[in-house]
N, C-alpha and C positions, 0 to 999 in steps of 0.2 A: 779370388775370395778376398775378403777384408777382414781384417784382425782387429779387432774396436779397443782390445788391449794395449797394443803397441801402436795402432795406425798407421798400418802396413797394409800393402797389399798383394798377394801373389796369384798365380796361374797354377791352379792343380791340373797336371797333366797327365797324371795318372794314377790311378785308384787299384791297387788287386788286394786281392787275398790268399796267401800263400799258406798251404797246411805244410807244418812240419811233420817228418813222419819218426825222427827221434830225438831226443836231446843230445844236445850239444852244443857247438861254438859255430854259427852262422855268419856267414859273411856279405855284405850289400856293395856290390860294385857298379857306379854308375859312369858313363862315359858317352860321349858322342861320336858315334861312328863318322861323321862327316868332317870332324876337326873343330866344330865350332867350339870356340872358348866364352865362356859364360858362368855365371855362378849358379849353385844348386844347393837347394837345403830338403831335407827331406821329414817326416817323421813316421816314426813306425811304433806300430801299439793299435789298440782296438778304440780306445777311449783317451781323453785326457783327465787326468787325476790329479791335481795339486794339493800338496801338503799347505799347513801352515809356513812350515820353513820354506817352501818353495815360495809363496807369497808373498816371506818377509825378504827374501831375496830378488824378487821377480824388479825393482827399481835397478838395482845395479845392470841384472839381465837386458831389460829394456834400454839401455845406455848403448849395449854392446847390438841389441837386433836394427834399432833406426839407421844406421848406420851400413850395417849389410844391407839392407835393404834400398840405402839411398836416398832416405828420405830427407828433403830438402826441409829445413825449421821454416823458412820464410812459404814456401807451398803450404805447408799444412795451417799457418797460420789464415792463408788466404780461403780455405776451406770453409 
């Protein structure tokens, strides 16, 4: 998946819909059963919805997102 806002690429490894049976606090745990080490990010929800405040804060988020994805500035310029 390519995100055109941040210029990053990601693999979608899983896409599940889970029906919660009652209100309360839920936790999501991720692990690698075979002990692989790496990065994981996830998105929870049914759709993306951004407020004006989110868009105003986006430049500071983008500065954090790109290093997480290890996007090399030189590589981006070559594209």
